[in-house]
BALO-488796 format. One record per residue (C-alpha): x, y, z; residue in one letter. Coordinates in steps of 0.2 Angstrom, whole numbers, padded with zeros to 4 digits, always signed. Example, Ala and Ser with C-alpha at 12.3 -4.5 7.8 and 13.67 -1.06 7.14 Angstrom:
REM residues 2
+0062-0022+0039A;+0068-0005+0036S;
END
This chain:
REM residues 212
-0114+0579-0192X;-0127+0570-0202X;-0129+0568-0221X;-0145+0567-0231X;-0146+0555-0245X;-0160+0557-0258X;-0167+0541-0265X;-0177+0546-0281X;-0192+0534-0283X;-0200+0541-0299X;-0208+0558-0294X;-0207+0554-0275X;-0192+0556-0264X;-0186+0545-0250X;-0172+0550-0239X;-0159+0542-0228X;-0151+0552-0214X;-0135+0545-0208X;-0119+0550-0198X;-0107+0536-0203X;-0114+0525-0189X;-0133+0525-0189X;-0146+0528-0202X;-0165+0533-0202X;-0175+0530-0218X;-0188+0544-0221X;-0203+0538-0232X;-0202+0522-0242X;-0209+0525-0259X;-0220+0515-0271X;-0219+0496-0273X;-0210+0497-0289X;-0195+0505-0280X;-0194+0492-0265X;-0178+0484-0270X;-0169+0501-0273X;-0174+0508-0256X;-0170+0492-0247X;-0152+0492-0255X;-0149+0510-0250X;-0155+0506-0232X;-0143+0492-0230X;-0128+0503-0235X;-0132+0515-0220X;-0137+0503-0207X;-0154+0510-0206X;-0162+0507-0188X;-0179+0516-0190X;-0192+0520-0203X;-0201+0537-0202X;-0216+0541-0212X;-0219+0559-0215X;-0237+0554-0219X;-0247+0539-0224X;-0251+0542-0242X;-0246+0526-0252X;-0233+0535-0263X;-0223+0538-0246X;-0228+0523-0236X;-0232+0508-0248X;-0216+0499-0244X;-0216+0502-0226X;-0222+0485-0221X;-0210+0475-0232X;-0195+0486-0228X;-0198+0485-0209X;-0200+0466-0211X;-0185+0464-0222X;-0173+0474-0211X;-0181+0470-0194X;-0184+0489-0189X;-0198+0499-0182X;-0210+0511-0191X;-0213+0528-0183X;-0227+0540-0189X;-0240+0551-0181X;-0256+0543-0175X;-0267+0555-0184X;-0263+0547-0200X;-0267+0529-0195X;-0284+0530-0203X;-0275+0531-0220X;-0266+0515-0219X;-0282+0505-0223X;-0288+0518-0236X;-0280+0534-0242X;-0297+0541-0245X;-0301+0543-0227X;-0294+0560-0227X;-0302+0571-0241X;-0290+0581-0252X;-0293+0598-0260X;-0283+0609-0272X;-0284+0627-0278X;-0275+0630-0294X;-0276+0620-0310X;-0259+0611-0308X;-0265+0606-0291X;-0281+0599-0298X;-0272+0589-0311X;-0261+0581-0297X;-0276+0578-0286X;-0285+0569-0300X;-0271+0558-0303X;-0268+0555-0284X;-0286+0550-0281X;-0286+0538-0296X;-0271+0529-0288X;-0279+0529-0271X;-0293+0519-0278X;-0282+0505-0285X;-0267+0504-0274X;-0272+0499-0256X;-0256+0498-0245X;-0250+0482-0237X;-0256+0483-0219X;-0244+0488-0205X;-0245+0493-0187X;-0234+0508-0182X;-0222+0503-0168X;-0220+0521-0161X;-0230+0537-0163X;-0220+0553-0166X;-0224+0570-0161X;-0218+0588-0161X;-0201+0590-0153X;-0198+0572-0151X;-0179+0568-0152X;-0172+0554-0163X;-0156+0553-0152X;-0161+0535-0147X;-0158+0530-0165X;-0141+0539-0165X;-0146+0554-0175X;-0146+0572-0170X;-0163+0577-0176X;-0181+0581-0170X;-0198+0578-0176X;-0208+0594-0182X;-0227+0593-0183X;-0233+0599-0200X;-0252+0595-0202X;-0262+0601-0216X;-0258+0590-0231X;-0264+0576-0219X;-0269+0577-0201X;-0253+0568-0196X;-0240+0575-0207X;-0223+0577-0199X;-0206+0583-0204X;-0188+0579-0198X;-0176+0594-0193X;-0158+0587-0194X;-0143+0595-0186X;-0153+0612-0187X;-0147+0612-0205X;-0158+0601-0215X;-0177+0600-0214X;-0187+0585-0223X;-0205+0591-0225X;-0214+0577-0234X;-0228+0585-0243X;-0230+0600-0231X;-0222+0609-0245X;-0220+0603-0263X;-0208+0606-0278X;-0216+0596-0291X;-0217+0611-0304X;-0209+0625-0293X;-0206+0627-0274X;-0223+0631-0265X;-0234+0627-0251X;-0243+0610-0253X;-0254+0609-0269X;-0265+0596-0260X;-0272+0598-0243X;-0284+0590-0231X;-0285+0606-0221X;-0280+0622-0230X;-0278+0633-0214X;-0267+0620-0206X;-0257+0618-0221X;-0253+0637-0222X;-0249+0637-0204X;-0237+0623-0206X;-0229+0633-0220X;-0227+0648-0209X;-0219+0637-0196X;-0206+0630-0208X;-0202+0648-0213X;-0200+0653-0194X;-0187+0639-0191X;-0175+0650-0201X;-0160+0644-0211X;-0162+0626-0218X;-0161+0616-0233X;-0178+0610-0237X;-0180+0592-0243X;-0197+0589-0252X;-0207+0573-0254X;-0208+0579-0272X;-0194+0589-0281X;-0176+0595-0278X;-0170+0603-0262X;-0170+0622-0260X;-0166+0635-0246X;-0179+0639-0234X;-0189+0655-0237X;-0205+0664-0233X;-0218+0652-0240X;-0234+0662-0236X;-0234+0680-0241X;
END
């Protein structure tokens, strides 16, 4: 069985999935947390980086960590346009808290271009991670971005990136490129059943009905 280790990088979470033999790093955090994420990755013999999506706060360190550890980067190809500019997929928000987060995010998008990288593999719905020694599969969760994905581990843990958020309280994503897709992804997460949900922002909670 695998364990999930949360790496707090400011208000963003990265995760290491490990089973005592192999490890996978999910998201890479901002540049100021590079050393912290690399140090944690070395402890668990990380063999793969998975990006839940390509916004800079989740992917800014991808190139440097991949180079430092000599490991591949996996993500969905529909987010590749975000590597050169996070502005290439527009974002919207509905409520006041979401609009505050959106304004801050857009400001950072404009001043924090990511170091360029080329993904080594593209990940899709139901893809197994057994080749990397972990009992887990990819789940497609578009909406926050076109290429957002999650990782379902041991049918017990579900890392969702920003498909859901817990910045202020557990909810559907406060920011989205496509609202209908975001809500459908939230329903998909609910339908999976009993899981601990690990967010890109905030503490884990139990899975529930996310859309009423």
